gemmi code that builds the backbone of each chain (N, CA, C; Angstrom):
import gemmi

chains = {
    "A": [
        ("GLY", (107.763, 65.812, 67.697), (107.937, 65.677, 66.270), (108.255, 64.249, 65.871)),
        ("ALA", (108.202, 63.989, 64.574), (108.475, 62.648, 64.067), (109.936, 62.280, 64.273)),
        ("VAL", (110.158, 61.055, 64.715), (111.522, 60.590, 64.969), (111.741, 59.257, 64.264)),
        ("VAL", (112.876, 59.168, 63.595), (113.288, 57.927, 62.948), (114.621, 57.507, 63.551)),
        ("SER", (114.650, 56.293, 64.044), (115.854, 55.754, 64.671), (116.529, 54.790, 63.715)),
        ("GLN", (117.795, 55.007, 63.461), (118.553, 54.136, 62.570), (119.699, 53.520, 63.368)),
        ("HIS", (119.856, 52.216, 63.182), (120.830, 51.491, 63.995), (121.490, 50.388, 63.191)),
        ("PRO", (122.778, 50.192, 63.259), (123.723, 50.937, 64.091), (124.152, 52.236, 63.415)),
        ("SER", (124.829, 53.071, 64.137), (125.312, 54.314, 63.549), (126.598, 54.078, 62.762)),
        ("TRP", (127.324, 53.043, 63.134), (128.486, 52.676, 62.359), (128.758, 51.186, 62.559)),
        ("VAL", (129.319, 50.582, 61.545), (129.622, 49.159, 61.615), (130.818, 48.856, 60.719)),
        ("ILE", (131.673, 47.991, 61.221), (132.816, 47.502, 60.451), (132.634, 46.001, 60.300)),
        ("CYS", (132.746, 45.511, 59.085), (132.573, 44.077, 58.874), (133.634, 43.569, 57.910)),
        ("LYS", (133.824, 42.282, 57.963), (134.795, 41.665, 57.071), (134.183, 41.406, 55.708)),
        ("SER", (134.989, 41.452, 54.704), (134.540, 41.186, 53.342), (133.919, 39.797, 53.266)),
        ("GLY", (132.755, 39.712, 52.637), (132.076, 38.432, 52.488), (130.981, 38.189, 53.498)),
        ("THR", (130.934, 38.982, 54.544), (129.886, 38.829, 55.551), (128.710, 39.732, 55.218)),
        ("SER", (127.615, 39.551, 55.959), (126.404, 40.352, 55.748), (126.173, 41.276, 56.930)),
        ("VAL", (125.589, 42.394, 56.640), (125.325, 43.411, 57.667), (123.877, 43.868, 57.555)),
        ("LYS", (123.203, 43.969, 58.700), (121.816, 44.424, 58.701), (121.723, 45.790, 59.360)),
        ("ILE", (121.007, 46.684, 58.709), (120.776, 48.031, 59.235), (119.276, 48.185, 59.470)),
        ("GLU", (118.925, 48.696, 60.636), (117.507, 48.851, 60.979), (117.083, 50.313, 60.947)),
        ("CYS", (115.860, 50.507, 60.533), (115.277, 51.845, 60.494), (113.892, 51.760, 61.125)),
        ("ARG", (113.698, 52.509, 62.191), (112.425, 52.468, 62.918), (111.794, 53.849, 63.018)),
        ("SER", (110.520, 53.915, 62.734), (109.776, 55.140, 63.004), (109.224, 54.998, 64.424)),
        ("LEU", (109.585, 55.932, 65.291), (109.289, 55.772, 66.707), (107.906, 56.273, 67.115)),
        ("ASP", (107.396, 57.275, 66.434), (106.143, 57.861, 66.889), (105.127, 58.031, 65.776)),
        ("PHE", (105.316, 57.306, 64.700), (104.316, 57.317, 63.640), (104.433, 56.022, 62.847)),
        ("GLN", (103.391, 55.730, 62.108), (103.405, 54.535, 61.275), (103.803, 54.918, 59.852)),
        ("ALA", (104.820, 54.279, 59.372), (105.374, 54.620, 58.062), (105.021, 53.537, 57.053)),
        ("THR", (104.085, 53.834, 56.205), (103.748, 52.859, 55.171), (104.851, 52.773, 54.134)),
        ("THR", (105.625, 53.826, 54.022), (106.707, 53.862, 53.045), (107.996, 54.309, 53.706)),
        ("MET", (109.055, 53.577, 53.434), (110.385, 53.956, 53.894), (111.323, 53.942, 52.697)),
        ("PHE", (112.355, 54.747, 52.790), (113.294, 54.892, 51.693), (114.716, 54.635, 52.191)),
        ("TRP", (115.503, 54.038, 51.340), (116.910, 53.805, 51.664), (117.783, 54.559, 50.664)),
        ("TYR", (118.750, 55.285, 51.234), (119.659, 56.071, 50.426), (121.101, 55.637, 50.691)),
        ("ARG", (121.928, 55.928, 49.718), (123.358, 55.754, 49.881), (124.006, 57.102, 49.576)),
        ("GLN", (124.994, 57.451, 50.360), (125.644, 58.732, 50.155), (127.158, 58.558, 50.146)),
        ("PHE", (127.762, 58.948, 49.049), (129.211, 58.947, 48.946), (129.742, 60.293, 49.442)),
        ("PRO", (131.021, 60.324, 49.845), (131.584, 61.568, 50.385), (131.367, 62.750, 49.450)),
        ("LYS", (130.909, 63.833, 50.027), (130.715, 65.100, 49.322), (129.724, 64.989, 48.170)),
        ("GLN", (128.821, 64.047, 48.275), (127.795, 63.910, 47.251), (126.411, 63.927, 47.882)),
        ("SER", (125.426, 64.020, 47.029), (124.046, 64.063, 47.503), (123.565, 62.653, 47.846)),
        ("LEU", (122.361, 62.583, 48.362), (121.759, 61.300, 48.688), (121.295, 60.623, 47.397)),
        ("MET", (121.636, 59.359, 47.272), (121.228, 58.596, 46.104), (120.190, 57.570, 46.545)),
        ("LEU", (118.989, 57.680, 46.028), (117.939, 56.749, 46.400), (118.279, 55.358, 45.905)),
        ("MET", (118.233, 54.386, 46.815), (118.500, 53.010, 46.440), (117.188, 52.260, 46.190)),
        ("ALA", (116.257, 52.440, 47.118), (115.024, 51.665, 47.006), (113.941, 52.289, 47.855)),
        ("THR", (112.720, 51.983, 47.460), (111.528, 52.397, 48.193), (110.894, 51.144, 48.778)),
        ("SER", (110.635, 51.204, 50.059), (110.131, 50.031, 50.764), (108.711, 50.293, 51.249)),
        ("ASN", (107.789, 49.449, 50.847), (106.402, 49.584, 51.269), (106.031, 48.427, 52.183)),
        ("GLU", (105.380, 48.756, 53.268), (105.033, 47.756, 54.262), (104.225, 46.623, 53.659)),
        ("GLY", (104.702, 45.417, 53.873), (103.989, 44.238, 53.425), (104.168, 43.858, 51.978)),
        ("SER", (104.987, 44.584, 51.260), (105.204, 44.237, 49.856), (106.683, 44.340, 49.510)),
        ("LYS", (107.013, 43.901, 48.307), (108.411, 43.931, 47.894), (108.889, 45.358, 47.667)),
        ("ALA", (110.161, 45.568, 47.919), (110.735, 46.890, 47.712), (110.899, 47.173, 46.219)),
        ("THR", (110.869, 48.436, 45.905), (111.119, 48.871, 44.527), (112.520, 49.459, 44.473)),
        ("TYR", (113.359, 48.855, 43.654), (114.755, 49.264, 43.589), (114.988, 50.236, 42.433)),
        ("GLU", (115.890, 51.155, 42.651), (116.271, 52.077, 41.587), (117.187, 51.358, 40.591)),
        ("GLN", (117.222, 51.891, 39.413), (118.034, 51.287, 38.363), (119.495, 51.235, 38.794)),
        ("GLY", (120.103, 50.082, 38.594), (121.513, 49.922, 38.931), (121.765, 49.402, 40.336)),
        ("VAL", (120.740, 49.305, 41.144), (120.905, 48.788, 42.505), (120.620, 47.292, 42.508)),
        ("GLU", (121.566, 46.517, 43.010), (121.431, 45.064, 42.979), (120.472, 44.587, 44.069)),
        ("LYS", (119.369, 43.994, 43.658), (118.365, 43.524, 44.607), (118.901, 42.426, 45.503)),
        ("ASP", (119.727, 41.565, 44.950), (120.210, 40.422, 45.724), (121.307, 40.827, 46.706)),
        ("LYS", (121.930, 41.952, 46.471), (122.970, 42.407, 47.381), (122.366, 43.259, 48.506)),
        ("PHE", (121.415, 44.061, 48.167), (120.793, 44.954, 49.142), (119.351, 44.494, 49.390)),
        ("LEU", (119.213, 43.640, 50.399), (117.905, 43.066, 50.706), (117.148, 43.996, 51.647)),
        ("ILE", (115.947, 44.332, 51.249), (115.132, 45.242, 52.050), (113.875, 44.537, 52.497)),
        ("ASN", (113.594, 44.665, 53.787), (112.398, 44.069, 54.362), (111.647, 45.138, 55.135)),
        ("HIS", (110.353, 45.204, 54.913), (109.514, 46.210, 55.603), (108.321, 45.451, 56.177)),
        ("ALA", (108.607, 44.678, 57.222), (107.627, 43.739, 57.745), (106.549, 44.378, 58.609)),
        ("SER", (106.829, 45.577, 59.119), (105.828, 46.234, 59.956), (105.769, 47.710, 59.592)),
        ("LEU", (104.794, 48.396, 60.138), (104.611, 49.809, 59.816), (105.647, 50.710, 60.484)),
        ("THR", (106.484, 50.122, 61.321), (107.477, 50.938, 62.016), (108.904, 50.458, 61.814)),
        ("LEU", (109.096, 49.426, 61.021), (110.441, 48.878, 60.883), (110.736, 48.461, 59.449)),
        ("SER", (111.870, 48.945, 58.956), (112.409, 48.479, 57.685), (113.873, 48.142, 57.913)),
        ("THR", (114.325, 47.081, 57.262), (115.727, 46.708, 57.400), (116.389, 46.614, 56.029)),
        ("LEU", (117.654, 46.978, 56.022), (118.485, 46.849, 54.830), (119.615, 45.901, 55.168)),
        ("THR", (119.721, 44.815, 54.445), (120.803, 43.871, 54.661), (121.742, 43.912, 53.469)),
        ("VAL", (122.991, 44.230, 53.749), (124.014, 44.217, 52.707), (124.633, 42.820, 52.739)),
        ("THR", (124.379, 42.045, 51.731), (124.836, 40.657, 51.717), (126.198, 40.539, 51.037)),
        ("SER", (126.998, 39.592, 51.529), (128.326, 39.367, 50.963), (129.020, 40.703, 50.673)),
        ("ALA", (129.178, 41.452, 51.726), (129.699, 42.810, 51.581), (131.133, 42.816, 51.063)),
        ("HIS", (131.440, 43.800, 50.259), (132.785, 43.997, 49.732), (133.209, 45.437, 50.006)),
        ("PRO", (134.496, 45.709, 49.949), (134.968, 47.064, 50.254), (134.250, 48.160, 49.459)),
        ("GLU", (133.834, 47.873, 48.247), (133.149, 48.899, 47.455), (131.740, 49.211, 47.975)),
        ("ASP", (131.261, 48.375, 48.895), (129.966, 48.658, 49.521), (130.106, 49.626, 50.678)),
        ("SER", (131.332, 49.922, 51.054), (131.567, 50.880, 52.138), (130.962, 52.214, 51.752)),
        ("SER", (130.135, 52.732, 52.619), (129.438, 53.979, 52.307), (128.634, 54.422, 53.524)),
        ("PHE", (127.936, 55.520, 53.359), (127.022, 56.033, 54.384), (125.615, 55.741, 53.906)),
        ("TYR", (124.884, 54.972, 54.692), (123.528, 54.584, 54.323), (122.539, 55.322, 55.225)),
        ("ILE", (121.508, 55.884, 54.610), (120.530, 56.684, 55.343), (119.131, 56.199, 54.997)),
        ("CYS", (118.304, 56.072, 56.021), (116.923, 55.717, 55.752), (116.024, 56.925, 55.995)),
        ("SER", (114.862, 56.877, 55.412), (113.862, 57.912, 55.614), (112.514, 57.229, 55.709)),
        ("ALA", (111.669, 57.751, 56.555), (110.326, 57.210, 56.698), (109.314, 58.303, 56.419)),
        ("ARG", (108.257, 57.923, 55.769), (107.229, 58.897, 55.425), (105.969, 58.638, 56.236)),
        ("ASP", (105.501, 59.677, 56.896), (104.232, 59.626, 57.630), (103.111, 59.988, 56.652)),
        ("PRO", (102.275, 59.048, 56.292), (101.236, 59.321, 55.289), (100.229, 60.377, 55.730)),
        ("LEU", (100.141, 60.610, 57.029), (99.188, 61.600, 57.526), (99.679, 63.030, 57.317)),
        ("ARG", (100.950, 63.187, 56.963), (101.513, 64.524, 56.799), (101.756, 64.880, 55.346)),
        ("GLY", (101.298, 64.036, 54.439), (101.418, 64.351, 53.027), (102.856, 64.525, 52.583)),
        ("SER", (103.071, 65.488, 51.697), (104.407, 65.671, 51.106), (105.440, 66.163, 52.108)),
        ("SER", (105.022, 66.632, 53.253), (105.983, 67.111, 54.251), (106.323, 66.053, 55.278)),
        ("GLY", (105.853, 64.842, 55.068), (105.994, 63.823, 56.105), (107.251, 62.990, 56.091)),
        ("TYR", (108.335, 63.517, 55.560), (109.578, 62.759, 55.484), (110.463, 63.059, 56.688)),
        ("THR", (110.955, 61.998, 57.322), (111.903, 62.143, 58.422), (113.060, 61.201, 58.158)),
        ("PHE", (114.274, 61.708, 58.384), (115.463, 60.925, 58.099), (116.087, 60.346, 59.362)),
        ("GLY", (116.674, 59.183, 59.196), (117.481, 58.609, 60.252), (118.832, 59.297, 60.305)),
        ("SER", (119.615, 58.931, 61.280), (120.915, 59.583, 61.493), (122.025, 58.952, 60.670)),
        ("GLY", (121.707, 57.899, 59.922), (122.680, 57.309, 59.023), (123.512, 56.210, 59.655)),
        ("THR", (124.050, 55.354, 58.806), (124.935, 54.257, 59.217), (126.180, 54.280, 58.353)),
        ("ARG", (127.311, 54.394, 59.009), (128.584, 54.347, 58.289), (129.042, 52.906, 58.228)),
        ("LEU", (129.046, 52.328, 57.030), (129.484, 50.954, 56.836), (130.892, 50.945, 56.260)),
        ("THR", (131.769, 50.233, 56.935), (133.132, 50.045, 56.435), (133.378, 48.553, 56.295)),
        ("VAL", (133.713, 48.130, 55.092), (133.991, 46.722, 54.827), (135.500, 46.563, 54.645)),
        ("VAL", (136.057, 45.687, 55.455), (137.534, 45.525, 55.408), (137.903, 44.129, 54.905)),
    ],
    "B": [
        ("GLN", (110.636, 66.324, 34.046), (111.828, 65.641, 34.547), (111.970, 65.908, 36.041)),
        ("GLN", (112.261, 64.852, 36.783), (112.371, 64.976, 38.227), (113.770, 65.432, 38.589)),
        ("GLN", (114.022, 66.749, 38.515), (115.367, 67.225, 38.775), (115.321, 68.517, 39.556)),
        ("VAL", (116.260, 68.650, 40.470), (116.414, 69.884, 41.222), (117.868, 70.307, 41.087)),
        ("LYS", (118.090, 71.489, 40.579), (119.447, 71.982, 40.360), (119.820, 72.970, 41.448)),
        ("GLN", (120.945, 72.734, 42.081), (121.368, 73.546, 43.225), (122.705, 74.204, 42.948)),
        ("SER", (122.832, 75.443, 43.386), (124.098, 76.163, 43.241), (124.255, 77.161, 44.385)),
        ("PRO", (125.479, 77.506, 44.779), (126.731, 76.972, 44.264), (127.050, 75.613, 44.893)),
        ("GLN", (128.080, 74.989, 44.406), (128.507, 73.709, 44.951), (129.167, 73.908, 46.310)),
        ("SER", (129.883, 75.014, 46.448), (130.505, 75.345, 47.721), (130.463, 76.847, 47.919)),
        ("LEU", (130.576, 77.244, 49.176), (130.393, 78.650, 49.507), (131.182, 78.969, 50.768)),
        ("ILE", (131.940, 80.046, 50.715), (132.659, 80.517, 51.892), (132.144, 81.908, 52.233)),
        ("VAL", (131.733, 82.051, 53.464), (131.149, 83.316, 53.922), (131.818, 83.709, 55.231)),
        ("GLN", (132.046, 84.983, 55.398), (132.602, 85.439, 56.670), (131.531, 85.460, 57.742)),
        ("LYS", (131.982, 85.262, 58.948), (131.065, 85.326, 60.095), (130.304, 86.643, 60.075)),
        ("GLY", (128.982, 86.520, 60.243), (128.131, 87.694, 60.227), (127.564, 88.026, 58.859)),
        ("GLY", (128.072, 87.380, 57.839), (127.611, 87.636, 56.481), (126.339, 86.867, 56.141)),
        ("ILE", (125.889, 87.050, 54.926), (124.677, 86.369, 54.454), (125.082, 85.248, 53.495)),
        ("SER", (124.579, 84.056, 53.763), (124.812, 82.917, 52.874), (123.570, 82.737, 52.016)),
        ("ILE", (123.780, 82.583, 50.724), (122.650, 82.413, 49.808), (122.884, 81.187, 48.936)),
        ("ILE", (121.922, 80.290, 48.954), (121.991, 79.069, 48.151), (120.733, 79.013, 47.295)),
        ("ASN", (120.909, 78.679, 46.035), (119.801, 78.719, 45.094), (119.456, 77.336, 44.539)),
        ("CYS", (118.182, 77.150, 44.271), (117.731, 75.916, 43.655), (116.669, 76.204, 42.608)),
        ("ALA", (116.636, 75.355, 41.587), (115.640, 75.478, 40.535), (115.060, 74.099, 40.268)),
        ("TYR", (113.790, 74.067, 39.975), (113.144, 72.791, 39.707), (112.401, 72.862, 38.391)),
        ("GLU", (111.977, 71.702, 37.915), (111.297, 71.658, 36.617), (109.865, 71.138, 36.716)),
        ("ASN", (109.641, 70.219, 37.623), (108.336, 69.562, 37.689), (107.351, 70.427, 38.480)),
        ("THR", (106.344, 70.915, 37.819), (105.368, 71.792, 38.476), (104.446, 71.038, 39.428)),
        ("ALA", (104.570, 69.723, 39.459), (103.774, 68.937, 40.398), (104.337, 68.986, 41.822)),
        ("PHE", (105.571, 69.452, 41.951), (106.142, 69.577, 43.296), (105.318, 70.580, 44.106)),
        ("ASP", (105.042, 70.221, 45.349), (104.278, 71.136, 46.186), (104.898, 71.332, 47.565)),
        ("TYR", (106.131, 70.923, 47.709), (106.784, 71.017, 49.012), (108.265, 71.165, 48.763)),
        ("PHE", (108.860, 72.183, 49.380), (110.265, 72.509, 49.099), (111.009, 72.702, 50.423)),
        ("PRO", (111.658, 71.638, 50.878), (112.414, 71.730, 52.132), (113.905, 71.961, 51.898)),
        ("TRP", (114.511, 72.481, 52.919), (115.966, 72.576, 52.960), (116.455, 71.720, 54.119)),
        ("TYR", (117.517, 70.963, 53.855), (118.103, 70.117, 54.875), (119.533, 70.568, 55.156)),
        ("GLN", (119.906, 70.395, 56.406), (121.256, 70.690, 56.854), (121.889, 69.372, 57.274)),
        ("GLN", (123.088, 69.122, 56.796), (123.753, 67.872, 57.145), (125.171, 68.144, 57.608)),
        ("PHE", (125.465, 67.638, 58.799), (126.826, 67.687, 59.325), (127.517, 66.372, 59.001)),
        ("PRO", (128.848, 66.381, 58.939), (129.569, 65.143, 58.587), (129.198, 63.981, 59.500)),
        ("GLY", (128.916, 62.845, 58.891), (128.601, 61.648, 59.660), (127.208, 61.611, 60.240)),
        ("LYS", (126.374, 62.555, 59.864), (124.999, 62.614, 60.373), (124.004, 62.576, 59.221)),
        ("GLY", (122.789, 62.182, 59.541), (121.748, 62.231, 58.539), (121.272, 63.662, 58.333)),
        ("PRO", (120.615, 63.932, 57.216), (120.105, 65.281, 56.971), (118.992, 65.636, 57.950)),
        ("ALA", (118.998, 66.868, 58.394), (117.984, 67.352, 59.323), (117.212, 68.483, 58.660)),
        ("LEU", (115.895, 68.413, 58.777), (115.049, 69.455, 58.183), (115.338, 70.801, 58.837)),
        ("LEU", (115.610, 71.777, 57.998), (115.931, 73.129, 58.480), (114.711, 74.037, 58.381)),
        ("ILE", (114.150, 74.097, 57.217), (113.003, 74.957, 56.949), (112.382, 74.487, 55.647)),
        ("ALA", (111.093, 74.704, 55.496), (110.421, 74.262, 54.277), (109.333, 75.252, 53.892)),
        ("ILE", (108.954, 75.224, 52.622), (107.949, 76.145, 52.122), (107.043, 75.434, 51.126)),
        ("ARG", (105.844, 75.928, 51.001), (104.923, 75.445, 49.984), (104.729, 76.555, 48.965)),
        ("PRO", (104.302, 76.219, 47.755), (104.266, 77.206, 46.669), (103.203, 78.275, 46.802)),
        ("ASP", (102.386, 78.212, 47.850), (101.360, 79.240, 47.975), (101.869, 80.487, 48.698)),
        ("VAL", (103.117, 80.466, 49.151), (103.713, 81.646, 49.779), (105.037, 81.955, 49.096)),
        ("SER", (105.460, 83.201, 49.155), (106.689, 83.600, 48.463), (107.893, 83.657, 49.396)),
        ("GLU", (107.634, 83.659, 50.688), (108.746, 83.736, 51.625), (108.344, 83.132, 52.961)),
        ("LYS", (109.328, 82.508, 53.584), (109.112, 81.975, 54.932), (110.389, 82.198, 55.724)),
        ("LYS", (110.206, 82.693, 56.933), (111.352, 83.020, 57.759), (111.259, 82.297, 59.086)),
        ("GLU", (112.364, 81.704, 59.495), (112.452, 81.078, 60.807), (113.804, 81.434, 61.393)),
        ("GLY", (113.778, 82.378, 62.300), (115.022, 82.827, 62.897), (115.928, 83.460, 61.862)),
        ("ARG", (117.139, 82.941, 61.738), (118.096, 83.506, 60.775), (117.936, 82.906, 59.375)),
        ("PHE", (117.040, 81.955, 59.243), (116.880, 81.243, 57.975), (115.618, 81.697, 57.258)),
        ("THR", (115.767, 82.022, 55.978), (114.640, 82.471, 55.162), (114.647, 81.724, 53.838)),
        ("ILE", (113.467, 81.254, 53.426), (113.307, 80.704, 52.087), (112.564, 81.743, 51.259)),
        ("SER", (113.104, 82.019, 50.075), (112.401, 82.838, 49.093), (111.967, 81.930, 47.960)),
        ("PHE", (110.710, 82.069, 47.553), (110.159, 81.161, 46.551), (109.580, 81.959, 45.403)),
        ("ASN", (109.972, 81.610, 44.180), (109.470, 82.254, 42.974), (108.803, 81.186, 42.113)),
        ("LYS", (107.499, 81.120, 42.216), (106.766, 80.055, 41.537), (106.867, 80.164, 40.014)),
        ("SER", (106.766, 81.378, 39.488), (106.783, 81.542, 38.040), (108.138, 81.159, 37.445)),
        ("ALA", (109.199, 81.442, 38.200), (110.541, 81.104, 37.727), (110.943, 79.687, 38.119)),
        ("LYS", (110.136, 79.045, 38.946), (110.436, 77.711, 39.469), (111.798, 77.692, 40.147)),
        ("GLN", (111.959, 78.672, 41.036), (113.214, 78.778, 41.772), (112.925, 79.050, 43.236)),
        ("PHE", (113.816, 78.599, 44.090), (113.720, 78.926, 45.501), (115.130, 78.989, 46.083)),
        ("SER", (115.258, 79.771, 47.116), (116.583, 79.992, 47.670), (116.537, 80.026, 49.190)),
        ("LEU", (117.678, 79.714, 49.764), (117.857, 79.763, 51.219), (118.809, 80.908, 51.540)),
        ("HIS", (118.376, 81.740, 52.465), (119.215, 82.827, 52.947), (119.514, 82.569, 54.420)),
        ("ILE", (120.783, 82.590, 54.762), (121.177, 82.466, 56.163), (121.763, 83.813, 56.576)),
        ("MET", (121.031, 84.501, 57.418), (121.481, 85.808, 57.887), (122.449, 85.638, 59.052)),
        ("ASP", (123.346, 86.624, 59.208), (124.287, 86.609, 60.337), (124.918, 85.215, 60.464)),
        ("SER", (125.496, 84.735, 59.378), (126.057, 83.381, 59.344), (127.106, 83.192, 60.441)),
        ("GLN", (127.058, 82.020, 61.049), (127.955, 81.679, 62.151), (128.801, 80.452, 61.800)),
        ("PRO", (129.966, 80.312, 62.421), (130.792, 79.120, 62.149), (130.032, 77.816, 62.361)),
        ("GLY", (129.119, 77.803, 63.306), (128.307, 76.615, 63.565), (127.356, 76.272, 62.440)),
        ("ASP", (127.179, 77.202, 61.497), (126.334, 76.937, 60.331), (127.100, 76.171, 59.259)),
        ("SER", (128.399, 76.025, 59.428), (129.217, 75.312, 58.449), (128.726, 73.873, 58.342)),
        ("ALA", (128.238, 73.524, 57.184), (127.620, 72.218, 56.955), (127.318, 72.109, 55.465)),
        ("THR", (126.743, 70.988, 55.099), (126.264, 70.834, 53.729), (124.756, 71.034, 53.721)),
        ("TYR", (124.295, 71.823, 52.794), (122.875, 72.133, 52.695), (122.313, 71.536, 51.407)),
        ("PHE", (121.183, 70.879, 51.555), (120.512, 70.287, 50.405), (119.123, 70.902, 50.259)),
        ("CYS", (118.800, 71.324, 49.062), (117.410, 71.652, 48.783), (116.744, 70.384, 48.259)),
        ("ALA", (115.454, 70.347, 48.356), (114.714, 69.191, 47.874), (113.327, 69.640, 47.436)),
        ("ALA", (112.671, 68.745, 46.731), (111.305, 69.010, 46.300), (110.517, 67.728, 46.427)),
        ("GLY", (109.270, 67.865, 46.852), (108.438, 66.690, 47.023), (107.028, 66.932, 46.554)),
        ("MET", (106.324, 65.862, 46.361), (104.920, 65.962, 45.958), (104.093, 64.987, 46.750)),
        ("ASN", (102.841, 65.313, 46.934), (101.952, 64.489, 47.730), (101.288, 63.444, 46.859)),
        ("SER", (102.057, 62.501, 46.384), (101.492, 61.481, 45.512), (102.123, 60.136, 45.824)),
        ("GLY", (101.265, 59.212, 46.260), (101.683, 57.833, 46.409), (102.946, 57.637, 47.199)),
        ("TYR", (103.880, 56.935, 46.623), (105.084, 56.554, 47.323), (106.302, 57.350, 46.857)),
        ("SER", (106.077, 58.494, 46.276), (107.215, 59.265, 45.757), (108.067, 59.795, 46.894)),
        ("THR", (109.350, 59.859, 46.635), (110.277, 60.378, 47.627), (110.637, 61.812, 47.283)),
        ("LEU", (111.460, 62.405, 48.107), (111.951, 63.742, 47.815), (113.016, 63.667, 46.724)),
        ("THR", (113.075, 64.707, 45.921), (114.136, 64.843, 44.924), (115.122, 65.870, 45.446)),
        ("PHE", (116.378, 65.472, 45.570), (117.369, 66.321, 46.203), (118.245, 67.047, 45.186)),
        ("GLY", (118.683, 68.240, 45.575), (119.744, 68.902, 44.848), (121.068, 68.244, 45.225)),
        ("LYS", (122.132, 68.659, 44.559), (123.431, 68.024, 44.766), (124.151, 68.510, 46.009)),
        ("GLY", (123.628, 69.536, 46.644), (124.218, 69.983, 47.892), (125.170, 71.156, 47.747)),
        ("THR", (125.268, 71.925, 48.810), (126.197, 73.059, 48.879), (126.972, 72.961, 50.183)),
        ("MET", (128.277, 72.915, 50.068), (129.121, 72.898, 51.261), (129.386, 74.337, 51.689)),
        ("LEU", (128.879, 74.697, 52.843), (129.031, 76.053, 53.363), (130.100, 76.079, 54.441)),
        ("LEU", (131.020, 77.000, 54.293), (132.034, 77.225, 55.318), (131.941, 78.671, 55.769)),
        ("VAL", (131.690, 78.849, 57.036), (131.629, 80.190, 57.596), (132.918, 80.424, 58.358)),
        ("SER", (133.696, 81.361, 57.870), (134.997, 81.611, 58.481), (134.846, 82.534, 59.693)),
        ("PRO", (135.601, 82.254, 60.749), (135.480, 83.027, 61.992), (135.908, 84.492, 61.822)),
    ],
}
model = gemmi.Model(1)
for chain_id, residues in chains.items():
    chain = gemmi.Chain(chain_id)
    for i, (resn, *xyz) in enumerate(residues, 1):
        res = gemmi.Residue()
        res.name, res.seqid = resn, gemmi.SeqId(i, " ")
        for name, pos in zip(("N", "CA", "C"), xyz):
            atom = gemmi.Atom()
            atom.name, atom.element = name, gemmi.Element(name[0])
            atom.pos, atom.b_iso = gemmi.Position(*pos), 0.0
            res.add_atom(atom)
        chain.add_residue(res)
    model.add_chain(chain)
structure = gemmi.Structure()
structure.add_model(model)
structure.setup_entities()
């Protein structure tokens, strides 16, 4: 089955530093990847849609300069949280879509717990 | 409107009982309705999914019932076990371009021993 690897699973960083989270589709090519943020006891909130070779599309209210998304290859998308602050602490989840599977082609990563101290 | 409404927000069921979670959608363009199970600190995992051309799908103890005319679908967990305690999300998707899944707000299920 389709597998998406997300790394790291957890990270602690100091306020003001940047953190990069990687999302890889291991056995399929993902033309589109999605980044979500999830607060405790809440649903997944879509942050941005990342298309290979082009700029990401950000949802309203998501700061493009703070959450840098790069989708340089068909199997890798990265989310960089720049100048992180404690309010950026959250659970970040990526998803990759296999275009060959149509609407059922979504696979999620295992998530990254970011704690900014 | 791209919205999926899920209820209840939380649910407590005794071991061996039936857990029922309901979802309703508005956009008739949706053609894929998955349910995800999420444990604390983990990403959501696909549990079971259905397409609108069938009214029911069963996989083991998990069943999706789908009512196209009412634009509703539900998850039934038979013989609920403590290990089923998790958060469940319904979602809806469509086979168009770069659209993502639209998620319900989630249901926290607790199965008491």
